[in-house]
C-alpha positions as CSV (number, residue, x, y, z in Angstrom):
1,M,1.2,7.0,-12.0
2,P,-0.1,9.8,-9.9
3,V,-3.7,10.8,-9.7
4,S,-4.9,14.0,-11.8
5,A,-6.4,17.0,-9.7
6,A,-9.3,16.7,-12.0
7,K,-9.6,12.8,-10.8
8,K,-9.3,13.7,-7.3
9,A,-12.3,16.0,-7.6
10,A,-14.3,13.5,-9.1
11,N,-13.6,11.2,-6.6
12,L,-14.2,13.6,-3.7
13,R,-17.7,14.6,-5.7
14,W,-18.6,10.9,-6.0
15,D,-17.7,10.1,-2.1
16,K,-19.8,13.3,-1.0
17,K,-22.8,12.1,-3.1
18,N,-22.5,8.2,-2.1
19,M,-20.9,7.7,1.0
20,S,-21.2,8.1,4.8
21,T,-18.7,7.8,7.4
22,V,-19.8,5.8,10.3
23,A,-17.7,6.3,13.6
24,C,-17.5,5.8,16.9
25,K,-15.2,7.1,20.1
26,L,-13.1,4.9,22.1
27,K,-10.6,5.6,24.8
28,K,-7.2,5.3,23.1
29,E,-6.0,2.3,24.8
30,Q,-8.8,0.6,23.3
31,A,-8.6,2.3,20.0
32,D,-4.8,1.4,20.2
33,A,-6.3,-2.5,21.4
34,F,-8.4,-2.7,18.1
35,K,-5.6,-1.5,15.6
36,E,-3.4,-4.4,17.3
37,Y,-5.8,-6.7,16.8
38,A,-6.5,-5.8,13.2
39,F,-2.9,-5.7,12.7
40,I,-2.6,-9.3,14.2
41,Q,-5.8,-10.4,11.6
42,G,-3.7,-8.9,8.9
43,K,-6.4,-6.6,7.9
44,T,-7.3,-2.9,8.4
45,V,-9.6,-1.3,10.8
46,N,-11.2,-0.1,8.4
47,T,-11.7,-3.9,6.8
48,L,-12.8,-5.4,9.9
49,L,-15.6,-2.7,10.7
50,R,-17.1,-2.9,7.2
51,E,-17.2,-6.6,7.7
52,Y,-18.7,-6.5,11.0
53,V,-21.5,-3.6,9.7
54,F,-22.1,-6.0,6.3
55,K,-22.3,-9.1,8.9
56,C,-25.2,-7.4,10.8
57,I,-27.3,-6.0,7.9
58,G,-27.2,-8.9,6.1
59,Y,-25.4,-7.6,3.3
60,E,-22.7,-9.9,1.1
61,E,-19.8,-7.5,-0.8
62,E,-19.7,-9.2,-4.0
């Protein structure tokens, strides 16, 4: 079922208020190698990075 324009707008407002992006720059070959590593692990790059951040800050995701 497609998401309505109103729901998309509400999601964007919520994200702007409650979420933040953490990023780093890597050489293309390093980024590609990490993407391949994530694929081999059966996870997304985002998932791996979130897991690492949570481990560093002692946060356990429910």
